N, C-alpha and C positions, 0 to 999 in steps of 0.2 A: 506572658505572651498574649495579652488581651488588648486588641487595638483600641477598643472604646476606653479602657482604663488609661491607656497612653494619651489619647486625645484629651480626656477630661482632666487628667493631671497637668498636662501642659497648659491647658486653658487657665487653670488656677494659678500656675506659675507666671504666665504672661500677664494676667490681671494684676498681680502683685508688683512685678517689675515695671510695667507700663504706668502704673499708678504713681510710682515714685519719680517719674519723669527723668529717668537716668539717661545720660548721653553716651555711656560706655557701650561697648559691643556685647551687651548681655545676651542678645539673641544668638550670636555666634557661639558664645560660651555654653548656652543651653544646648545647642546642636552638638557641640563637642562632648558635653556630658552625656547626652542621650546616646551618642555613639558608644561611649565607654560603658554605659549601663547595658546596652544591647550586647556588647562584647562579653561583659561579665556574665550576662544571662546565658549566653551560648556556652561559655566555659563551665559554669555551674551545672548546666544540663548535661554536658559531656562527662563531667566528673561523676555525676549521679548515675549516668548510664553505665560507666565503667565499673563503679562500685557494685551495681546490681547485676553485672554480667550481661547487660543488654548490648545490642549492636549499635554502634555510634551513628547518630543521625543529627545532622546540623539543622537547626530551626532556621527557616528562611526569614530572617529579621527584616530584609528589604520588603518582602511581601506584607508583613505585618504592619510596618511603618507606612507603606503605601495605602493599605486599607484604612489606617488611622487618618490619612489625609482626606479620605472620602467624607468623613464626618465634618470636615471644615466647610464643605460646600462653598457657597458664595456669601458667607455670613458677614458678621460685623468685623470691626477692627481687630478684636482679639482672635477671632477665628482665622483671619488673614495672617496674623503674626504666627500663630501655631502652624499654619500651612507652610510658611517660610522656613520655620525651624525643621519641620519634617522633611521638606524638600532638600534643605541643606544637608540633612543627615543621610538621605538616601541617594544623593546625586552620585554620578558615575565614580565608582571606586573599584573598577574591575582590574586595573593594572597592578599585579602583585610583584613585590620586590623579591628577587631571587636570593638576596642576602639572608632571608629569613626562611630557609627551606623547612625548618622544623616547626614553623608556626602554621596555624590554621589560616584559612582565607580571611576570616573575620579579624583575627589578631593582626595579620599583615596590613589589612586596610586601616586599622586603628593606628598601628605604628607609623604608616605613611602619613596619616593625618597629623600625628604629633610632630613629625619632622617638618611638615608644612607649616604648622603653627610656630615651631621654633624658628623657622626661616623668616616668617613674618615679624616675629618679635625681634629677631636679630637686626633686620633691616630698619626697624623703628627704634633700635637701641633700648628696647624694653627688656632688660636683662632678667628682671624678676619673672616676667612671663616666659622667657626662654628657659629659665631654670625650671619652672613648673612643667613645661612641655617635655624637657629632657628627663625630668624625674618620672613623669608618666611612662616614658619609654623604659626607663630602668625598672619601674614597678612591674610592668608587663613582662619584660625579658627575665626578670628575676624569678618569675613563676615557672620558667622552663628549666629543663635539665640539660639542654644543649650547651655547647661551648660558645656562649654569646659574647663574653666580655672583650675578647681580642678583636673580633670583627666589629663590634660596636664602637670601640675606641678608634679603629681605623676609619669607620664611616663618619664618626664625629669630626676627625681631622679633615677628611675630604669635604665634609659639609662646610666647615669654617673656611677652608681655602676657596671653595667654589663661590662663597658669598663675599670674597675679598675682604674678609674680616681681619682685624688686628688680633691674631690668636692670643698673644700675651694679655692684651687688654680684656678680651672676652673671658678668658679663663680666670683672670683676677676677679672679675665681677661675679662669675659663677661660683668660684671658691668662697667668696664672701657670703653668698647665699647659702652655701653648704654649711658654713660655720654657724648659721643661726639654728640649725637643727641637729638633733642627736638621734638619728634613726638610721636604719640600714640603708635606705635608698640614697640619702644624701652622702653617706660614706662611700657607697658604690660609685656614685657620680663623681665624687672627689677623686677616687682612684682612677676612674676613666680619664679625668682631666690632668692629673699631675703625677701620681706616684706609682700606682700599682701596675698600670698597663704600659708596658714598654714594647716598642716596635722598632725594628732596625731602620725602617724606611719612613717613619713618621716624624721623628724628632729632628733628625739631621738631614740637611739638604746641602749637597755639594754645589758650590757656585762654579759656573763655567770659567771664572777668572782664575788665573794662576795664583799660587800662594803669595808671591811677591806683590801682585796687585791687590790681593785681599788685605795684606798688612797695611797697605797704603790707604785703604778705605777708612772712612770715619767709623770709629768704634760705636757699637750699640750703646745706647744710654742705659746701661745696667751697672752702676757703680757699686763696688763692694763696700760694706761697712768698714770703718777704720780698724776695728779690732780684728777683722779677718786678715787685713794686710799685715798688721803687726804680728799676728800669730804665724803667718807664713814666713815672715822675715826671721822670727826667732827659730823656727824649725829648720831654716836653711843653714843655721850655724853649725848644726851637727848632721851633715848629710849621711853619715854612716848609720844613723839611727832609723833611716827611712826604709820601710819594708818594701819588698819587691813582689811582683806577681808570682814568682816561682814558688812562694810558700803556699799558694793555692792551686798549684798545678800538680796533678797526679796522673802519671802515665797510665795507671790502671783504670782511670776514669776519663777516657778521651772526650774531648769536646766541651766538657763542663768543668767549671771551677769546683773545688772541693776543699773542705777543711783538713788541715794536717792531723787533727785528732778529733775524736767525737766530742760534741758539746755535752755539758753536764746538765741533766734535768734536775731542777731545784724544787722539791716539793715537801721538804721537811725542815724542822728547826735546825737540825745539825748541818744540813747543806746550806741553809741560809747563813748560818754563822761562818762557815768556810768562805762563802762568797763575800760576806761583809768584811772578813779579814783581808781578802784579796783587794777589795776596793779601798780599804783603809791604807794598805801598803802603797797603792797608787797615789793616794792623797798625801802620804808622808814624803814620797819622792817629789811630788809637786811643790811641797813646802820646804824642801831641803836646800833651796837656793841654787841648785844646779840649773844649767841651761835647759830650756824647754825642749822636750823630745816627744816622739809619739808614745813612749811608755807612760807619759803623763795624761793620756787621753782615755776616755771610756766611750765606746760606740754603743748606741742603743737603737732598738727597733721594737715594734709591737705586732702582735697578731690578735685578731678579734673574731668573735662569733656572734650570731644573731639568735635571739630567743623571742618568739612572738614578734612584736613590733619594735623591739629595742635592741641595741648593740652593746656588747660588753667586751672587755679585755679578756683574752684567753691566756696570753703569755707576754712577757717582756724579755727581749734578748739583750744581753750585755756582753761586750767583748773588750779585752785588753791585750796588750802585748807583753809577753813574758819571754825575756831573752830574744826579742825580735820575732817570736812566733805567736800568732793570735790564739788566745784561749777564749772559749765562748760558754756562756751559761744561758739556759732557757728556763726562766722562772715561771712556775705555775701560778696563775692568778685566779684559779677557780676555787681556791680554798674557801670554805664557808665563813661567813662573818662570825665575829666573837669567838674565834679559835686562836690558839697560840700562833699557828702558821700565818693566819691573816694579819694579826697584830704585828708580828715580826716583819712580814713582807711590807706592810704599810710604813712601818718605822724606817726600814731600809730605804725604800723609795723616797720617803720624805727627806731623809738625810741626803740622799744622792742628788735629788733634783731641786731641793729648796735650800737646805742648810749648808751643804758643802761648797767648796770653791773649785771642784774638779772641772776640767775641761771636758765637755760633752759634745759628741758628734752624732748627728742624726741626719735623716734624709727626708726633706719635706715634713718636718717634725711637728708642725703646728697642731695637727689633729692628734698625734700621739700624746702631746702634752695636755691637750684638752681632756682626752680620755683618762690619762693618769691623774689629772687634777680631781676628776670625779671619783676615781678609785681610792685615792688617799684622803679625800675629803678636805683638800686644801688647794688654793690656787697656786699654780706654778707660773711665776713671772719669767718671761724671756729676757735673759740678760746677756752680758758679753762672754759668759762662760760657754755659751752655746754656739756651735758652728753648724750651719745648714749646708750640707755637702751638695745638695741640689743646686743651690745658688752659686756656690763656689765652682762646681763643675761646669755650669752653664756659662759662667764668666770666662772660664778657661777655653771652653769649646768655641766661643765666639771669636777667639783670637784667629782661628783658622777656618771656621765654618760659618755658614749662614743658617742659623737655626731659627725655626718659627715658633718654638714653644720651649718651656722648661723641660729638660730631659727626665726620663724615668731612670730608675736604678740600673736596669738591664742595659738600656742604651748607653748610659754613662760608662758602665764597665766595658761594653763593646767598643766604645770610642777609644778609651785609654789602652785597651789591649791591642787595638789596631794601629793607633797613632801615637801612643805614649811610650812608656818604657817597655810595654809588651811587644812593640813592633820590632825591637832589637833582637828578640829571640823567636820571631814568627809565631806569636801566640794569638794572632788575630782570629784563628779558627775556634778559640775557646770562648765560652759564653757563660752567663749566669742563668741557671735554670730557674724558671718561674712555675714549674709544674705543680708545686704544692700550694701555690698562692691562694687558691679558692677552695682548699680542702677543708675538712671538718675540724676546725681548731678547738671546738668545744668538747670533742671526744677524748677520752683517756683510755688506754695510754696513747700517746702520740707515736706515730710510726717512725722508724729510723729515717725515712726520707723527709718527713716533716721536721724532725730534729735537725737534720743536716741543712735543710732549707732555712730554718729559723736562725740557727747559729751563724750560717754563712752570710745572711743578709746584714748582720751586725759586723762581723769580722771584715767583710770586704770594704766597709767604709774606711777603715784604717789604711788599707792598701791604696784605695783611690786617693785618699788625702795625701799619702806619701808621693804618689805619682804627680799630683797637682803641684806639690811643693817643688819637686824636681823640675817640672816643666817651667816653673816661674823663676828658676835660679838664673 
């Protein structure tokens, strides 16, 4: 909090950048970085005060920065540039966003600046810069204990729509940037964009036109891969094999979908052998020459946890149909390296995702496969044995709805419960709970609600797939 140190350090930075004759907006970047450093200084000070039991007092960084401006005087070019950076940093930022009630004044100022930077980047189609601005928001929000993910996803959607952006196009660019990194922040941003954050009113937009008029509209340019179409055609040959929503409806648990039986937690060699036997049975049925049915599919999903600055797999969930009823397994991936459990788990996953010809169903699974590749130490190539239910569901929803982005799993379930086979039995009030989505997946033992959540996220994929096949008949 030394104004002279701030001035002298900025002076050195300015001399370096100005000497390189750079044409980019480095001065603006310096101002943004200075704001972030000021914010982090306030946060660190508050944390120290809390740990020492002192009364919380905010340091007035605006006053310190203004004092640093005095040292600039009417000096040379470098001093003038420093003054511009300091002025940019301390300019009016008094309007606080009510969306962030659990943030301090300084945190909210910084968040608003990041949104402004993201808007500037979006307007100039600088998607890498936009990715960095949104990542800064995620970093800051991730430090808080408040329920920020849902509200942030909603704000992001509003932000894109208010800038008249092509949501699908922007999200594709941002997801590409997310793929370059393997850290918690990029994974959280990806979840905000496509998978984890589901909202009833974000993904689906009712058109004022009638259904008849909608069907006459030109279809969205989202063609399905050829093997998706052939898979659906094969499944339509045995309509009786298609599961219905009623297997996930439990009158004892109103409003939320639930598994018909408890998922099995797999954390020993014995349980891994049992699971392997079940999966080999599915493979044998698939190779038996009979018509394709849902009993030939394995649905998968993953949960992860963060340690320090890296992200790791915590569990992988697998689900299959046994006599038309989904059975789910939650496989523990926290077993230590060089143990029998770890070796057997890697071998099983390597067989399932690399060597076998089993039909696999996931939801926005690209990141799942990336994490699994790291876990087993071998690249997993995306092939025709994979079905991305997010893409399939979006294509089906576009038949009747005007949607602005790829749907999340919860909104996909909501749609088919209300307008698919679930509509026939008035199951539109049921929903897929996401309560445990951000829980501590690195802790053991997992709670019963975590087990239910994990197993259901895999099992529900088979039911949604069945509903889509019926709808396309």
